C-alpha positions in Angstrom: 149.5 -15.8 -6.2 152.2 -13.7 -7.8 151.9 -15.6 -11.2 148.2 -15.2 -11.1 148.5 -11.5 -10.4 150.8 -10.9 -13.3 148.5 -12.9 -15.6 145.5 -10.8 -14.4 147.3 -7.5 -15.0 147.8 -8.4 -18.6 144.1 -9.1 -18.8 143.3 -5.7 -17.3 145.7 -4.1 -19.8 143.7 -5.7 -22.6 140.5 -4.3 -21.1 142.0 -0.9 -20.9 142.8 -1.1 -24.6 139.1 -2.0 -25.3 138.0 1.0 -23.3 140.4 3.4 -25.1 139.0 2.2 -28.4 135.5 2.8 -27.3 136.4 6.3 -26.2 138.1 7.0 -29.5 135.1 5.9 -31.5 132.8 7.8 -29.2 130.0 5.5 -30.1 127.2 4.6 -27.7 126.1 1.1 -28.6 122.4 0.2 -28.7 122.4 -3.6 -28.5 118.6 -3.9 -28.6 115.3 -2.0 -28.6 112.3 -4.0 -27.4 112.0 -5.9 -24.2 111.7 -9.2 -26.1 114.7 -8.4 -28.3 116.8 -7.4 -25.2 116.0 -10.6 -23.4 117.1 -12.7 -26.4 120.2 -10.6 -27.0 121.2 -10.7 -23.3 120.8 -14.5 -23.2 123.0 -14.8 -26.4 125.7 -12.7 -24.8 125.5 -14.7 -21.6 125.9 -18.0 -23.5 129.2 -16.8 -24.9 130.3 -15.3 -21.5 129.7 -18.6 -19.7 132.1 -20.4 -22.1 134.9 -18.0 -21.3 134.2 -17.2 -17.6 133.2 -20.6 -16.2 131.1 -20.4 -13.0 130.2 -16.8 -13.2 126.5 -17.6 -13.4 126.4 -20.1 -10.6 124.2 -19.3 -7.6 125.5 -19.9 -4.1 124.3 -23.0 -2.3 124.4 -23.6 1.4 127.6 -25.3 2.6 128.0 -26.6 6.2 130.8 -24.7 8.0 133.0 -26.9 10.0 134.8 -24.2 12.0 132.4 -21.4 12.8 135.1 -19.7 14.9 137.1 -19.0 11.6 134.0 -17.4 10.1 133.5 -15.2 13.2 137.2 -14.2 13.1 136.9 -13.4 9.4 133.8 -11.3 10.0 135.6 -9.4 12.8 138.5 -8.8 10.5 136.3 -7.4 7.8 134.9 -4.9 10.3 138.3 -3.9 11.6 138.8 -0.2 10.6 142.5 -0.6 11.3 142.8 -2.8 8.2 141.2 -0.2 5.9 143.6 2.0 4.0 142.3 4.9 1.8 144.9 5.2 -0.9 143.6 7.6 -3.7 140.6 9.5 -4.9 139.5 10.9 -8.3 136.6 13.0 -9.4 134.8 11.8 -12.5 134.3 14.3 -15.3 132.7 13.1 -18.5 133.8 9.6 -17.8 137.4 10.7 -17.2 139.3 10.5 -13.9 140.5 14.0 -12.9 142.0 15.8 -9.8 143.8 12.9 -8.2 144.3 13.0 -4.5 146.7 10.6 -2.7 146.3 10.0 1.0 149.5 9.8 3.0 150.1 6.2 3.7 150.4 5.3 7.4 153.4 2.9 7.1 153.5 2.1 10.8 149.9 1.0 10.8 150.5 -0.9 7.6 153.4 -2.8 9.1 151.3 -3.5 12.3 148.2 -4.7 10.5 149.9 -6.8 7.9 152.9 -8.0 10.0 152.4 -11.5 8.7 151.6 -10.6 5.1 154.6 -9.1 3.4 153.0 -9.3 0.0 149.9 -7.3 1.0 152.2 -4.6 2.5 154.2 -4.4 -0.7 151.2 -4.3 -3.0 149.4 -1.6 -1.0 152.5 0.5 -1.1 153.0 -0.1 -4.8 149.4 0.6 -5.8 149.1 3.7 -3.6 150.0 6.3 -6.3 150.0 4.0 -9.3 147.8 6.2 -11.6 148.1 3.8 -14.5 146.7 0.9 -12.5 144.0 3.1 -11.1 143.0 4.1 -14.7 143.0 0.5 -15.7 140.5 -0.4 -12.9 138.3 2.5 -13.9 138.4 1.4 -17.5 137.4 -2.1 -16.6 134.3 -0.7 -14.8 133.6 1.6 -17.7 133.6 -1.3 -20.2 131.3 -3.3 -17.9 128.8 -0.7 -17.0 127.6 1.8 -19.6 128.0 5.5 -18.6 124.2 6.1 -18.5 123.9 3.6 -15.6 126.6 5.2 -13.5 125.8 8.9 -14.0 125.3 9.3 -10.2 128.8 8.1 -9.5 130.9 11.2 -9.2 134.0 9.9 -7.3 136.2 6.9 -7.7 138.4 5.8 -4.7 141.2 3.3 -4.5 141.3 1.5 -1.1 142.4 -1.7 0.4 141.9 -3.9 3.5 144.1 -6.6 2.2 143.3 -9.7 0.2 139.9 -11.5 0.3 137.9 -9.0 2.2 135.7 -6.2 0.9 136.2 -6.0 -2.9 134.3 -2.8 -3.5 131.6 -0.6 -2.0 129.5 2.4 -2.7 128.3 5.2 -0.5 126.5 8.6 -0.8 128.6 11.7 -0.8 127.9 13.3 2.6 128.2 16.9 1.2 126.0 16.1 -1.8 123.9 13.0 -1.1 122.6 13.0 -4.7 126.1 11.9 -5.7 127.7 8.5 -5.1 131.3 7.3 -4.5 132.6 4.0 -5.8 135.5 2.5 -3.9 137.5 -0.4 -5.3 140.1 -2.6 -3.4 143.4 -2.4 -5.3 144.5 -5.9 -4.1 141.3 -7.9 -4.6 140.8 -6.3 -8.0 144.0 -8.0 -9.3 143.0 -11.5 -8.3 139.6 -12.9 -9.4 137.9 -11.5 -12.4 134.6 -13.3 -11.8 134.4 -12.0 -8.2 135.4 -8.5 -9.3 132.8 -8.4 -12.0 130.0 -9.7 -9.8 130.8 -7.3 -7.1 130.9 -4.3 -9.5 127.4 -5.3 -10.8 126.2 -5.6 -7.2 127.5 -2.2 -6.2 126.0 -0.6 -9.3 122.7 -2.2 -8.3 122.9 -0.3 -5.1 123.1 2.9 -7.0 120.3 1.9 -9.4 118.0 1.0 -6.5 118.9 3.6 -3.9 119.5 6.8 -6.0 117.5 10.0 -5.9 114.9 8.7 -8.4 114.1 5.9 -6.0 114.6 7.6 -2.6 114.1 11.4 -2.6 117.1 13.1 -1.0 116.1 14.9 2.3 119.1 16.9 3.2 117.9 17.5 6.8 117.5 13.8 7.3 121.0 13.1 5.8 122.5 15.8 8.2 120.7 14.1 11.1 122.2 10.7 10.1 125.7 12.2 9.7 125.5 13.8 13.1 124.1 10.6 14.6 120.9 12.2 15.8 117.6 10.5 16.5 115.9 9.8 13.2 112.8 8.0 14.6 110.6 10.9 13.6 111.6 10.5 9.9 110.9 6.8 10.0 107.5 7.2 11.7 106.4 9.5 8.9 107.4 7.1 6.2 104.5 4.9 4.9 106.7 2.8 2.6 110.0 1.0 3.2 112.4 3.0 5.3 116.1 2.5 4.7 119.3 4.2 5.8 119.1 6.4 2.7 115.6 7.5 3.6 112.0 6.9 2.7 111.5 5.0 -0.5 109.0 5.9 -3.2 106.0 3.6 -3.4 106.9 2.7 -7.0 110.6 2.3 -6.3 112.3 -1.0 -7.3 113.3 -1.8 -3.7 109.9 -1.0 -2.1 108.1 -3.2 -4.6 110.7 -5.9 -4.0 110.2 -5.5 -0.2 106.4 -5.7 -0.5 106.4 -8.8 -2.6 109.2 -10.8 -1.0 110.3 -9.5 2.4 107.1 -8.9 4.3 106.3 -12.6 4.8 109.8 -13.3 6.3 110.5 -10.0 8.0 109.3 -10.8 11.5 111.3 -14.1 11.6 114.3 -12.2 10.2 114.1 -9.6 12.9 113.5 -12.0 15.7 116.6 -14.0 14.7 118.8 -10.9 14.4 120.0 -12.0 11.0 121.4 -8.6 10.0 123.9 -8.5 12.8 124.7 -12.1 13.7 126.8 -14.0 11.2 125.8 -17.4 12.6 122.1 -16.5 12.5 122.7 -15.4 8.9 124.2 -18.8 8.0 121.3 -20.6 9.7 118.7 -18.4 8.1 120.2 -19.1 4.6 120.2 -22.8 5.3 116.5 -22.7 6.3 115.5 -20.5 3.4 118.0 -21.4 0.6 115.1 -21.6 -1.9 114.3 -17.9 -1.2 117.8 -16.3 -1.5 120.5 -16.3 -4.2 123.2 -16.0 -1.6 123.9 -16.0 2.1 124.9 -12.4 2.0 121.5 -11.6 0.5 119.9 -12.4 3.8 121.6 -9.5 5.5 118.8 -7.0 4.6 116.5 -6.1 1.8 119.0 -3.6 0.2 121.7 -6.3 0.0 119.1 -8.9 -1.2 117.9 -6.8 -4.1 121.5 -6.0 -5.1 122.6 -9.6 -5.1 119.4 -10.7 -6.8 119.9 -8.0 -9.4 123.4 -9.4 -10.0 121.8 -12.8 -10.6 119.3 -11.2 -12.9 122.1 -9.9 -15.1 124.0 -13.3 -15.0 121.1 -15.9 -15.2 119.6 -17.2 -18.4 116.0 -15.9 -18.7 114.7 -19.3 -19.8 116.1 -21.0 -16.7 114.7 -18.3 -14.5 111.2 -18.6 -15.9 111.1 -22.4 -15.7 112.1 -22.5 -12.0 109.5 -22.5 -9.3 111.8 -21.6 -6.4 111.2 -18.2 -4.8 114.8 -17.0 -5.4 114.1 -17.4 -9.2 110.8 -15.5 -8.8 112.8 -12.7 -7.2 115.2 -12.7 -10.2 112.2 -12.7 -12.5 110.9 -9.6 -10.6 113.2 -7.5 -12.7 111.8 -8.7 -16.1 108.7 -6.4 -15.6 110.9 -3.3 -16.0 111.8 -2.9 -19.7 114.6 -0.4 -18.8 116.3 -2.9 -16.6 116.0 -5.7 -19.2 117.7 -3.3 -21.6 120.4 -2.5 -19.0 121.0 -6.3 -18.6 121.7 -6.7 -22.3 124.0 -3.7 -22.4 126.0 -4.8 -19.3 126.3 -8.3 -20.8 127.5 -6.7 -24.1 130.4 -5.1 -22.1 131.0 -8.3 -20.1 131.2 -10.3 -23.3 134.1 -8.0 -24.5 135.8 -8.6 -21.2 135.2 -12.4 -21.4 136.8 -12.6 -24.8 140.0 -11.1 -23.3 139.7 -13.6 -20.4 139.7 -16.5 -22.9 142.7 -15.1 -24.8 144.7 -14.3 -21.6 
């Protein structure tokens, strides 16, 4: 793992250099204009990316799990707050990280949680206040996702729950719910470039599909959620899809996605308690593999649209259009929105730059 880690850091350094050059030139690239041109351009970028980052476009397939106890234990570990360490936080000002804050590291808890993982303990301690490494991670994200698609992300946090757990996540700012926070795991970000890239696209998809243009911010509702009050009155008034973030607009991406793909399965999904039961989730994916791009997508509609959006970015449009399976119809759902087709091409332009460094590294 150590050798792989050092190898990966050199890659991140190259990506940082790319990002610095882009800032110096101060040029916003327009890779395409029309929907048709953007589809063709995106596919061309993707073809080159797949040569350098093998497997990045592969969709998950159902695999029989021999030891379900291990899966249950893993899921419990992921939900264990004791394992979660908040390391550092930055505000984002004009795409720059500013006003760093470093949380005091609870070394007793660190020793207890990772008693059998000396490497994780050492790396969490090393990355805690490593501002150069934090900047490199932000630069990687900046190369991948153009600034206009992450304008709502106002804070960047460095966290860790050890290796191979939560790679990244986003959440609304409780004080200003129109703003979003991106948190990235310092350890997982140094291991698997394909997984990091796919997770960052997935988390950006949450911001794209759940931001204030898609779900109007109701500060009274947000306060009620924060204070764990009864929100049933808000839900009963909502005539569209109701999510944790609030009542979706009728024309929002996620509400349209829900109306087209989730309603036929929702009663079965609820009855089997797929959202909260990991074994039920695995079984549901096995039974409906043709309808979901991943097992995790079965969790709920918000995770489904985020994982499907990731597949939309990383799947060749010709393959998508030729397939008859529902999961490919869900990917094709995004082609009706010219702004998202353009976003796809621009994200793939950044990913191609990253992939070239992957090949050289």
